[in-house]
C-alpha positions in Angstrom: 0.2 -0.2 -0.1 1.7 3.0 -1.4 1.5 6.3 1.5 0.9 9.0 -0.5 -3.0 10.3 -1.2 -3.3 9.5 -4.8 -4.5 6.3 -6.7 -1.8 4.8 -8.1 -3.3 1.3 -9.1 -6.1 0.3 -9.6 -6.6 -1.8 -6.9 -6.0 1.4 -4.7 -9.9 2.5 -5.4 -10.7 -0.7 -3.4 -9.6 1.8 0.2 -11.4 4.6 -1.5 -14.5 3.2 -1.7 -14.8 1.1 1.3 -14.6 4.0 3.2 -17.3 5.4 1.3 -18.9 2.3 3.3 -17.0 2.9 6.8 -18.4 6.6 6.5 -21.6 6.0 6.3 -22.0 2.4 8.8 -20.7 5.0 11.3 -23.9 7.2 10.2 -27.5 6.4 13.0 -29.6 6.2 10.3 -27.0 4.2 8.5 -29.0 2.0 4.9 -26.1 -1.1 5.6 -24.0 -2.2 8.1 -20.5 -3.0 7.1 -18.0 -3.4 10.0 -15.2 -4.1 8.7 -14.5 -1.9 6.4 -13.2 0.8 8.8 -11.1 -1.6 9.9 -9.8 -2.7 6.7 -9.0 1.1 4.7 -7.0 2.8 7.4 -5.8 5.7 7.2 -4.7 5.0 3.3 -7.9 5.0 2.6 -9.7 7.9 4.6 -6.7 10.0 2.7 -7.5 8.2 -0.8 -11.6 9.7 0.1 -11.3 13.0 1.4 -9.0 14.3 -1.5 -11.1 12.6 -4.5 -13.4 15.1 -6.0 -16.8 15.2 -5.8 -16.5 13.4 -2.2 -20.6 13.7 -1.4 -21.5 12.1 -4.7 -19.2 9.9 -4.7 -20.5 8.4 -1.4 -23.9 8.6 -2.5 -23.0 7.2 -5.5 -21.4 4.2 -3.5 -24.3 3.2 -1.2 -26.9 3.7 -3.1 -25.2 1.4 -5.5 -24.1 -1.2 -2.6 -27.4 -1.0 -1.5 -29.0 -2.2 -4.5 -27.1 -4.6 -5.6 -26.9 -6.3 -2.7 -30.8 -6.4 -2.8 -30.9 -8.4 -6.2 -27.8 -10.6 -5.4 -30.5 -12.2 -2.9 -33.4 -12.1 -5.0 -30.6 -14.1 -7.9 -30.1 -15.7 -4.3 -33.9 -16.5 -3.9 -34.5 -17.4 -7.4 -32.0 -20.7 -7.0 -27.6 -19.5 -7.3 -25.6 -21.3 -5.0 -22.6 -20.0 -5.5 -22.0 -15.8 -5.9 -18.5 -14.8 -7.9 -17.5 -11.7 -6.8 -14.8 -10.4 -9.8 -12.7 -7.6 -8.4 -14.2 -8.3 -5.0 -12.3 -5.8 -3.7 -12.6 -4.5 0.1 -16.2 -6.3 -0.1 -17.7 -7.4 2.7 -20.8 -8.9 2.1 -20.1 -12.5 3.1 -19.2 -11.2 6.1 -22.0 -9.0 6.8 -25.3 -10.0 4.6 -28.5 -12.5 5.5 -26.9 -15.0 3.9 -28.1 -19.0 3.8 -25.5 -20.8 5.0 -24.5 -23.4 2.2 -23.9 -20.5 -0.3 -20.9 -20.8 -2.0 -18.7 -17.4 -2.1 -16.3 -16.5 -4.4 -13.7 -13.2 -4.1 -11.3 -13.2 -7.3 -8.7 -9.8 -7.2 -5.3 -9.2 -7.6 -3.0 -11.2 -5.2 -2.4 -7.7 -2.9 -5.6 -7.4 -2.2 -6.6 -11.2 -1.6 -3.7 -11.4 0.9 -4.2 -8.2 2.3 -8.2 -9.4 2.8 -6.8 -13.2 4.3 -4.1 -11.4 7.0 -6.3 -8.3 7.8 -10.0 -11.0 8.7 -8.7 -13.5 9.7 -10.1 -14.0 13.0 -13.3 -12.8 11.9 -16.0 -15.3 10.6 -18.5 -15.5 7.5 -22.3 -16.1 7.3 -21.0 -18.6 4.3 -18.7 -20.6 2.7 -15.5 -18.0 1.1 -13.4 -19.4 -1.0 -10.7 -16.4 -2.3 -9.3 -17.0 -5.9 -5.4 -14.5 -6.5 -6.2 -13.6 -10.2 -5.4 -10.2 -12.7 -8.5 -10.0 -14.4 -6.7 -8.6 -16.9 -4.3 -11.5 -18.3 -7.1 -13.8 -20.0 -5.2 -16.7 -18.9 -6.1 -16.1 -15.3 -9.2 -14.7 -15.9 -11.1 -18.2 -17.5 -8.7 -20.4 -14.9 -10.5 -17.9 -11.9 -13.8 -18.2 -13.6 -13.7 -22.2 -14.7 -13.1 -23.3 -10.9 -15.5 -20.5 -9.7 -18.5 -22.5 -11.2 -17.1 -25.9 -11.0 -19.4 -26.7 -9.0 -21.8 -24.7 -8.9 -25.7 -25.4 -9.6 -26.4 -22.5 -11.0 -24.3 -19.5 -10.7 -24.4 -15.0 -10.1 -21.4 -13.1 -11.4 -20.8 -9.8 -9.5 -18.7 -7.3 -11.4 -19.5 -4.3 -8.7 -17.2 -1.1 -10.1 -14.6 -3.2 -12.2 -15.7 -3.1 -15.7 -15.1 0.3 -16.5 -11.8 -0.2 -15.6 -11.7 -2.9 -18.3 -10.7 -2.1 -22.1 -14.0 -2.5 -24.4 -12.2 -5.7 -26.0 -11.7 -7.4 -22.1 -15.1 -6.4 -21.4 -15.8 -8.3 -24.3 -13.9 -11.4 -24.3 -14.8 -11.7 -20.6 -19.0 -10.7 -21.3 -18.0 -14.1 -24.3 -16.2 -16.2 -21.2 -18.8 -16.1 -18.9 -21.6 -16.7 -21.9 -19.8 -19.7 -22.6 -19.7 -21.2 -18.9 -23.1 -22.9 -18.5 -23.1 -23.2 -14.6 -22.7 -19.0 -15.2 -27.5 -18.1 -14.9 -27.1 -14.3 -14.0 -24.4 -11.1 -14.3 -24.9 -8.1 -11.9 -23.7 -4.4 -13.3 -23.4 -1.3 -12.2 -23.8 -0.1 -15.0 -24.4 4.1 -16.7 -25.8 5.2 -20.1 -24.2 8.8 -21.1 -20.8 8.1 -21.3 -18.3 11.3 -20.1 -19.7 14.0 -18.0 -18.2 16.7 -17.0 -17.9 15.0 -13.2 -17.0 11.5 -14.8 -13.7 13.7 -16.8 -12.8 15.7 -13.8 -12.6 11.6 -11.8 -10.8 10.4 -14.8 -8.2 12.6 -14.0 -8.0 12.0 -10.9 -8.0 7.9 -12.0 -5.3 8.5 -14.4 -3.0 6.0 -13.2 -5.8 3.3 -12.5 -7.8 4.8 -15.8 -11.1 4.4 -16.1 -11.3 2.6 -20.1 -15.1 0.7 -20.4 -17.6 4.4 -21.0 -20.0 3.5 -23.5 -22.7 5.5 -24.8 -25.4 2.8 -25.3 -23.5 0.3 -22.3 -26.8 -2.3 -21.6 -26.9 -2.7 -25.5 -23.1 -3.5 -25.6 -24.3 -6.4 -23.7 -27.8 -6.7 -25.1 -25.5 -7.2 -29.1 -23.0 -9.9 -27.2 -26.1 -12.6 -25.7 -27.3 -11.0 -23.2 -30.7 -9.9 -21.9 -31.8 -7.8 -18.5 -33.6 -10.3 -16.4 -34.0 -7.3 -13.2 -33.3 -3.4 -13.6 -33.3 -1.1 -10.4 -32.3 3.2 -11.3 -30.2 4.9 -9.2 -32.6 7.4 -8.7 -36.0 4.9 -7.7 -32.9 3.1 -5.4 -32.5 6.3 -4.0 -35.6 7.0 -2.9 -36.3 3.9 -1.8 -34.2 4.0 1.2 -34.5 8.0 1.8 -31.0 8.9 0.1 -31.4 12.3 -1.8 -28.3 13.2 -3.8 -26.3 16.1 -3.2 -26.7 19.4 -4.7 -22.9 20.1 -7.0 -22.8 22.5 -9.7 -23.3 22.6 -12.2 -24.5 18.4 -12.7 -27.0 19.0 -10.5 -28.6 22.0 -12.5 -28.4 20.2 -15.5 -30.4 17.1 -13.9 -33.4 19.3 -13.1 -33.7 20.9 -16.4 -33.9 17.6 -18.1 -36.0 16.3 -15.9 -38.0 19.2 -15.7 -38.2 19.7 -19.4 -40.8 17.0 -20.3 -42.1 13.2 -19.5 -39.7 11.7 -22.5 -36.7 13.5 -21.1 -37.0 12.6 -17.4 -37.1 9.1 -17.6 -35.0 8.8 -20.1 -32.9 10.7 -17.6 -33.8 8.5 -14.8 -32.9 4.9 -16.5 -29.4 6.2 -17.8 -27.5 4.6 -15.0 -28.5 2.1 -12.3 -27.7 -1.5 -11.9 -29.4 -5.1 -14.1 -28.7 -8.5 -13.8 -28.6 -10.3 -17.4 -29.5 -13.3 -17.8 -28.3 -15.1 -21.2 -30.6 -14.5 -24.4 -32.6 -17.5 -24.8 -30.9 -18.1 -28.2 -27.4 -18.4 -26.1 -29.0 -20.6 -23.8 -30.8 -23.0 -26.6 
C-alpha cells in the first residue's frame, strides 16, 4: 500500500470505495452496516477518499450502489443461485455482513495484494457462508478464464458480480469477459452497475484523478453493448429509484445538479430517459444463447 493519497493502482480504488462504506456504517441512519470496512481502509483509504473530487456525490453513489446490488444478489439467491462469484471483489465484506444461506458458496477474485491483505486483516472474522478467495489479475485472459472455471466448477447456478469493475477494463477485455461468462453453462446471472450517458463533466474530472488507474470502458449505450452480445435484462434497478427507496437524496453539485434538474423537469420523455441513464442490472443469458 502506498503512503500518498493518490490512486496509484486500480487496487487502490478498493480502499477508496470501502471508505465510503465505513462512513455510511458510522451513521445512525445507516442503510447498511459494514462494520469491517473501517478496519480494512485505515488511514490510507481515508486519505484517498477525502482528497477525491465530488466527495459527497461519490459517497452517495456508493451507498446507493451497495444497497441496490445487495438487493439484486438476494433476488438471484432467491431464484436458485447457490454460488456467487465476485470478480474484482476489492474490500467487499458481503460474506460477513449480509444475511446469506450457510450453504451458499461465495468466491472472491482479485489481485494477489488485495486477497492477501484481506486474508490477513479478516483472519479472525467469521463469515456467514462458505468463502473462497482466488488471487487473479482479471486483465490476464488465461488467469481470468481459469478463475471463472474454478469458481463455477461445483455450482448448480452461479451469479457473477462485477461491481465497479468494468470501467477499468478496455472494451476488448469487457467483450472477452462477456463471451467467457456466456460460455460457462453454470452461470445464470451477471450483476453490474452501469452508466448510459458517456463522459459527463464529473466523470471527466474524476478520470483525471484516476490517471494511474484509468477508466477505459465508457460507452454511450452500456446496456446495448451486452444485449448485442447474447445477454438479456433479467432485472434492473435505477439509481434514482433506489435513492428514493432508501431515503437518500443526492447532494447538490454545481453545475451537474442543475443540468439534471433541467432534464428532469423538461418533459416526461426526457425525465424517463434521464432516470434510465444510471442503475444496476442483473443480466441473464438470452434464449438464443441458452438453447
